[in-house]
C-alpha positions as CSV (number, residue, x, y, z in Angstrom):
1,M,-52.9,-174.9,-3.9
2,P,-49.4,-175.7,-5.1
3,R,-47.6,-173.3,-7.2
4,V,-44.7,-173.4,-9.6
5,V,-41.8,-171.2,-8.8
6,V,-39.2,-170.3,-11.4
7,D,-36.0,-168.8,-10.1
8,V,-33.9,-167.0,-12.7
9,M,-30.3,-166.2,-12.2
10,L,-27.5,-164.8,-14.3
11,K,-25.1,-167.6,-15.2
12,P,-22.0,-167.7,-12.8
13,E,-19.6,-166.3,-15.7
14,I,-21.8,-163.3,-16.4
15,L,-21.0,-160.1,-14.4
16,D,-23.8,-159.1,-12.1
17,P,-23.5,-155.2,-11.5
18,Q,-26.6,-155.0,-9.2
19,G,-25.1,-157.9,-7.0
20,Q,-21.8,-156.0,-7.0
21,A,-23.4,-152.7,-5.9
22,V,-25.2,-154.5,-3.0
23,A,-22.0,-156.3,-2.0
24,N,-20.1,-153.0,-2.0
25,A,-22.8,-151.2,0.2
26,L,-23.0,-153.9,2.8
27,P,-19.8,-152.8,4.7
28,R,-21.4,-149.3,5.1
29,L,-24.2,-151.1,7.0
30,G,-21.7,-152.9,9.3
31,V,-21.8,-156.2,7.3
32,S,-18.4,-157.4,6.5
33,D,-18.6,-161.2,6.3
34,V,-20.4,-161.4,2.8
35,A,-18.1,-162.5,0.1
36,S,-20.5,-161.8,-2.8
37,V,-24.0,-161.2,-3.9
38,R,-26.0,-162.4,-6.9
39,I,-29.3,-160.8,-7.9
40,G,-32.0,-162.9,-9.6
41,R,-35.8,-163.1,-10.2
42,R,-38.5,-165.4,-8.7
43,I,-41.6,-165.9,-10.7
44,E,-44.6,-167.8,-9.4
45,I,-47.0,-169.4,-11.7
46,E,-50.4,-170.7,-10.6
47,F,-52.1,-173.2,-13.0
48,Q,-55.8,-173.8,-13.2
49,G,-56.0,-177.5,-12.0
50,E,-52.8,-179.4,-11.4
51,P,-49.4,-177.6,-11.7
52,D,-47.7,-178.6,-14.9
53,L,-43.9,-178.5,-14.3
54,D,-43.1,-179.4,-18.0
55,R,-45.3,-176.5,-19.3
56,A,-43.5,-174.2,-16.7
57,R,-40.1,-175.1,-17.9
58,E,-41.2,-174.4,-21.4
59,I,-42.6,-170.9,-20.3
60,A,-39.3,-170.3,-18.6
61,D,-37.1,-171.3,-21.5
62,K,-39.1,-169.5,-24.0
63,L,-40.2,-166.3,-22.1
64,L,-38.9,-165.9,-18.6
65,A,-35.2,-166.4,-19.0
66,N,-32.6,-165.6,-21.6
67,P,-30.8,-168.9,-22.1
68,V,-27.7,-167.0,-23.3
69,I,-27.0,-165.4,-20.0
70,E,-29.3,-166.9,-17.5
71,D,-30.0,-170.2,-15.8
72,F,-33.4,-171.2,-14.3
73,T,-34.8,-173.7,-11.9
74,V,-38.5,-174.9,-11.8
75,R,-40.0,-176.3,-8.5
76,L,-43.2,-177.0,-6.9
77,V,-44.1,-175.2,-3.7
78,E,-47.0,-175.2,-1.4
79,A,-49.1,-172.0,-1.0
80,D,-47.7,-171.5,2.6
81,E,-44.1,-171.6,1.3
82,T,-44.8,-168.7,-1.1
83,A,-46.4,-166.7,1.7
84,D,-43.2,-167.3,3.8
85,A,-41.0,-166.1,0.9
86,R,-42.8,-162.7,1.1
87,S,-42.2,-162.2,4.7
């Protein structure tokens, strides 16, 4: 069954201390070719019946994201894509 995925990220102009901490730790792991890291959230919504992208956008705008500091995208994915994302 298709699911709706909402990806929430800090706006580019907002400082991301978690992302900076990860980026600063990478050289200690031998990774030196990463320029920057941004941390976000992925939310999967499963509707009863057909997925409703408009309803998902409304949910994201009113509940899942803070529009002052975050942007979000809403997309439809197949069930096997959500399983791949967890691997």
